[in-house]
N, C-alpha and C positions, 0 to 999 in steps of 0.2 A: 479420868475425872476422877481426884480426889476426896473421899468424904469422910473427915475426921467426925465423929460422933464426940460432942461433949460429955463429959464423963458424968453429968447431974443426971443428962438422958438415958444414961444406961449404958452396954455397947451396943454397935450395928450389929445384930445374929445374921444378917441375910449373908455377907460373905463367908461366913462358916457354915452355913446351912449343909454342904456337903457331908460335911463333918458330922454333924450334930446327926444328921439323918443316919452315916451310917455307923456311928458309935449305937444309937439306939436299936436299929436294924440287929448288929453283930450280939448286942446282949440280950434282946429277943430271941436270933434263934439257938442260943445258947441256952436258954430256961428252954424252950420248947425242944430242942434235942433231948433233952433229960427224961422226956415224957414217950420217948421215939421205940427204942431200945431195938434197934435192927432194921426200922425202917428210915435210911438214912437217905434217901432219895427226896423224901420232902427237903433236909437239911440243904442238900444241895441245889435243888431248886430256889428253895429261899434266898442262900448265898447268894445265887447268878442276879435272881431278882433285887436284892439288895444293891448289888455293883448297877444294875442298869438305872435303879433310883437316883443314883450319885450321879450317873453319867448325865441322866437328864437335867440335873441340877447346873450341872457345871458346863454343858455345852449351853444353858441357857447366859449363865454367868459370860461366857465366852463371845457369844453373838451380841452380846451388851457392848462386848469389847472398852470396857471400862476398868480403870482401876481403884479399887475400894480398900481403906483400909480399917481393921477395928481393933479392939482391946488395947487402944492406946499405942495405934502402930506398930504393935508386935503381930500382926495379920495382914494379909494383903491378898486380896483376891484381883491376880491381873491377868491378861492372856497368855503369857507363858505359863504360870502355874496352872490353869485352866485348861491349855493343851495337853499339859503334860499330865494332868489328871487323868482325860479321856483317855490317855492309852494306857495309864497305869491300871485303869477300871478292864481295860482292854485284854492286857497283859495277864491279870488277875484272873479276869474270866475265863479266857482261854485255858489256864491251866487247871483250873477247876475240872473243864470238860476233859481235856486231856488226861485230868489223873484218876479219876471217879473210878473206874476199871481197875487200874494199878494199884491205888489204895485198898478196895473192896479184895483183889486175891493175897496182898499181903496183912492182913488182918487188921490193916489200920482203921477200920471202922469198927469193929465189934467191943463190947461194955457198954456200959451205961453212959458214956461220953465219947463214943464213936465219932460223935461231929467234931471235936476238937480239932480236925485238921481244916476245917472249913472256919471254924470261929476264930482260931489262931492267925487263920492266912487275911480274913478279914480284918483282924486286929494289925496285924501286919500293915494292912494298906492304910487303916487309917493314920497310921504311924508316918507312912511316906505322904501322906497328904497335907500331914502337918509339917513335914520339911520342906516339902514344895512350897506351902505357903507363909512360911515362917519368914518374919521380918525382923526378927530380934534374935540375938544367941539363944537364950534361953527356950524359947518354944520349939526352936531347930533342933536342939540337943536333947530335947525331952520327945519331939517326936522320932528322931534318932534312935533313942532307948526304948520306944513303945516297940519301933519297927524290929530292933536288933532282939529283944525279949524273946518277942514272939517266933523268930525264926530260932533261934535258939532251942526253943521248946520242939519246934517243927521237926530240926533235926535229930531230935533225941527221941522223936515220938515209937520208934522203935525200938522196943525198951530190952527187947530179947535178943536183939543183932548185936554182938560186938564190934562190928567196924561203923555201924550209926554212933553208938554209945562212945567210941573213941574219937569221932567226926564233933560231935555234940562238944567233947570236953575241950577238943582244941580249937572250935569256934568260940568259945566261951571264953578260955583264958585268954585268948589272942585279943578277940573283942572286944572283954574289958578293958585289955591293956590300950589298944587303940581309944575305947572310949577315955580312959585317963590322960591320954594325950590332947585329945579333943579340949576335954573339960580344963586342965592345965593351960591349955594355950585360950581358952575362952577368959581364964581369970587373968592370965598376964595382959591381955587385950585390954579386961576390963578395970585393971590394975593403971595400966596407962592413958586410958581415954576418959575412964572415968564413966564408961557407960554399956550396956549391954544391946541398946539401938544401934544397928546398922547405918540409920540414918546419921544419926550422932555422933558415931564412931568416924563416918566418911569426913562430917564436918571438922570432927577435932585434926584428924590427920591433917588434911586438907591446909589448916590455918598453923601445921607443924608447931599445935599447942601440945602434941604429945612425946612422952620419954621415948624417940625412935629406937634403944636396943632395946628395953624391954616391947616394945612391938613387934620386932624384928624377931626375938623370941617367941612371942605369942604366937607369929605367924607360921614359924616352924613347926610349932606342937598343932598348930590345926591343919596345915596340911599335910603332917604325917598322920593324924587322925584321917580327915578324908581321902587320903593314899590307899588306907587299909579297906577303908568301904569299895573303894574303885577297886580295888586287888591289883595295885600294879607295882610294881620289882621297885626299892627292894621290900615293901610290904606284900606283898603275895604269897605269902609262905603257906597260911591257912587256903587257898583258893582249890590247888587239886586234891589234898586230902579230902577236905570237907565236900566237895565236888563229886568224889568217887564216893565217900564213906557215908554220904545223906541218899535216903531214898529219892530215885530221879525225880517225883513231883517234888521234893521239899528241893531239891537241885535246882530245878526250873525256877519256882518262888525265889530263889537264894539269885540267880543268875538274870533274872527278869527285871520285872518291875523297879528293886530298889534302884538298877541302875538310872534310872529316872528321875529318883529322888534325888538321889546323889550328887548328878549333875546338876541339879536346879539349887544346891546347900553350895555348891562350888562354886556356881556363880552368884549366888547372891553373899555369900562370906567374901570371895577375892573380888569381885567386881563391884557390887553393891555396898559394901563397908569397907575394903580395903584398898581401893584401887589406888590409892597416893605410894600404896606401896609393890604397885604394879611389877616396879624393875626386879623387886625380890624374887616375885613369888612367880613371876615368869621364868626367871631362872631354877628355881625348883621345879616347876611342870615340866620345862625342857628335858632337866637330867631325869626325872619321872620318866617321861614320854618315851626318849630314846633309849633307855634300857629294859623299859617294857616291850617295846617295839620289837627288839633284836634278842632278847635272852625267850621272852615268850615266844615266837615264831620256832627258834631254833629246839628249844627244849621241846614242843610238840610235836616232832618229827620223831622223836625218840620213844613217842607214846603208843603203846599196844591197847591201852582203853579210853574206849572214845570219849569216857568222861573226863577222863586228865586232859586227852589233848583238848576237848573242848572248852579245861580250864585255862589252859595254857593258852588256847586262842583268847578267850576272855581276854589275859594280860595283855596281849597286844594287841586288841582291838579297843581297851580302854586308852592304850598308847594314841590312838586315833583322835579319841574325844577329847584327851588333852592337848594335841595337838593344836585342832581348833580353837580351844580357850586361851594359849598361849599367845596364837593369833590376832585376839581382840584389840589387844591396844599395842598400837606402833611405836617403836623406840620407846618405850617406857616411859613414856608421856600419855596424855589423858587425849588422844587421838584414838574414837574410836574406831573399828572395821564392823559392822551389825553383821553384816556376811558371815566373817569368821564365828560368832557365837551361833548365829544360826544354823552354819554346818556342823558346829558340834551338837548340836540339840537335834538335827535331822539324823545324826549318825546316830547318835544315843538310842532315839525313837525306829530306826530301821534294825539295828543291832538285834534289841528287843525283838522284835517282829519275826526276825531270822532265828532266834535263839529257840522261840517257842516252838518253831517246827523241828527245829533237829532233836531237842530233847521230848519233843511229843512222838515222833518217829520213835525213837530210843523205848520210852511207855508203851509204844504200839507193837514190838517185834517183844516186850515182854512178857510171860506170863506166869501163873500161879508157880513156884520154886524156879523160876529161871528169869535171870536180868541180863537183857542184852548189851551188856557194856563192854564187849570185846569188839577191836574192828573187825574179828573173824567173824562175828555174827551176821555183818550186812557182806558177807558173801555172798553171789548169785540170788540178792533180793530181786535183782530183773527178772529173772525169771519165776520168783515164786510171787511176787505181787509188782508188775509193771509198773502201773499208775504211782505208787508210793516213790518206788525207786528213781522215779521224772521226778516227783516232787524234792526226793533227798537230792540227788542231783542240782537243781534248782536252786535249793537252800544251800550246797556246798559252794554252788557258785557263786552266789551274792556274798559269802563270806571272803571267799578267795576275791573277790574285786573283778568279777568277769563278765563282760558288758553281756544281753543289756539288763544285768540283775540291776536290781536296787543299791548292793553293796557296791557296786561300780561308781554310781551315780553317788552314795555318799562320801567313799573314798576321794573321787573328782574333788567336790565342793569343799572337802578338807584340805586336799591338796592345794586348789587354788587360794584357799585363805592364807597358807603358810606361804605361797611361793608372794602373792600381792603383799605381805609384810615383810618383804626384802630376806625372809633366810630359805632362799634355792636349796641350798646346802642338807637343810633339814628336810625338804620336800624330796629330796636323792635317796635320803638315807630308809624316808619310809617307802618309796617305792623299791628299792632294795627288800628290805625285811618283806614286803607285801609277796615279791615275787619266791622268796624264801616259803614263806605262809602259804601260797599256793600248792606247793609239794604235798602237804598232807592232806590239805581239803581233796585235790583231785584222785590221791591215793584210794580213798573212799569211794569215789564214783568211779574210778576201775574196779574196785573189788567187787563193789554191784553187778557191775555190767558183763565184768569177764571171766570173775573166777566161778568155779562152783560153788553151789550151797553146802554149808557144813549141816545144816539142820532146815530139813524139809518141810517141818511140823506147820500146817497151815495156820495161817493168821487171821485170828479172829477179832475184830473189835467192835464195840458198839457205835451206832449209826451217828450218834452226833458227834464221835471221836473223829470219823472217816470222814465226816462233813467238814468241820473242822479243820485237818489237817490238808484236804484240798483247799479249801479257801485261803488257808495260810500260805502256802504255794504257790496259789495264783494271785495273792495281793502282793508277794515278792518279787513275782516277773511284772506283773501290773504297773507296780510304782519306779519301777526300773526304766519302763518304757514310757511311761505319762508323770514324772517324777514333779512337773511343776508345780501342781495343788499344794502335796505339801511341804514342797519346799516354799512355797510363795506363805504357808500358814506360819512357818517356821519362823521366816527371817519377819513376819508383820506382827506376829506375838513378841518379837523379841524386841522389834524396835518400837513399839506402843511399851514395854515392861522397862525399857531401859530406859526411853525419852531421847532415842540418838537422832 
């Protein structure tokens, strides 16, 4: 159901209520934190409560199952947006739980504004929410910049840490370049179609009323900007350095929830606005996907730093997401395959859930003055902490695509979509790349269970982190055994959103 409110009556604020709530909550938390001075637990609790409040609002909207537009069609609340927002809140909330002890040990919570980690995380989340619900290139870009600026500041939070400062500089410079690409592409699309509204762009492109050459150039720059945000080859150069150089808590904020927001804007821009250009962007996504799958998996093998290994793993995993997206339009025409888009959405969600656990375990093994960033730090974990070695084994098996973990179901869904679209050779390439990737995931498992521990220091973690990590591992396993609920939710959300 589309609800376009007349301008005279003012904008309908109901679809944007979650965003308004988070903006007010984050601003209030920032002010409250100024007076806490060392009592950061309250900031932590308030941040989690803010995310819970947003989740209640988005769950209400998802249950309604309606598509509602507001602000002159610039913002949309639809099933896909609400489902992705729920998992965004979950990812950010779990990240905050995992990060509490880690940030305290590294002095990131000291000073008059020690709670800035939580506040910046909330503003980054707000940017992601705007990206997910943007139905116009202007709010999509503004949401992207709000998210990016918050993440730039988070990467640079450890001002006395040279590696983090270097990572922040690289991320800022390359991120600004990618934003420039995207903004230039948006300007060219506007010049060709005369509008920033995705629905209007679709109408003009369908009517062949736009200059095709200018539209293609604009598309190229937009895809380049999106590829940077996804971290796929050849726009991946920032990923390993920023993942390694950032505090692990910030690395998780970078590698988790933003993937969901980026997936949403890729779908809205390419399918919702530039669908008539499908033949052109499918070829671009095809090249990006194959390069990412091959390069990411091959390069990850050579890494001895687990954060760099997971960075190259991310590059390869995003290749799978692109496979699902490019399989959604058959033969370059407008014959949709809803299962393809839902498979890409399902893959993004399950990848984020798995990533939360892997970086959570890295933070669990770290302590004040020590970063558990080398593969060797996981040696003998099976003897030091058998249960968390089991959890890490589940997560590694899931990333490798070993049944019955959820990663296997996600890969199977994407490969099925690729084969259905008639690109059997592409599915074969993806399977071969996954077999290569299995090596470095299983290497971690071997080190945990069969190698002698390098460090026998007892593992001490807060209760909330232990419970969250345990639940994280169990969810990855359970979703692999009974995947129908989430798969069905993704398919339903995608079908309703795109009116397939």
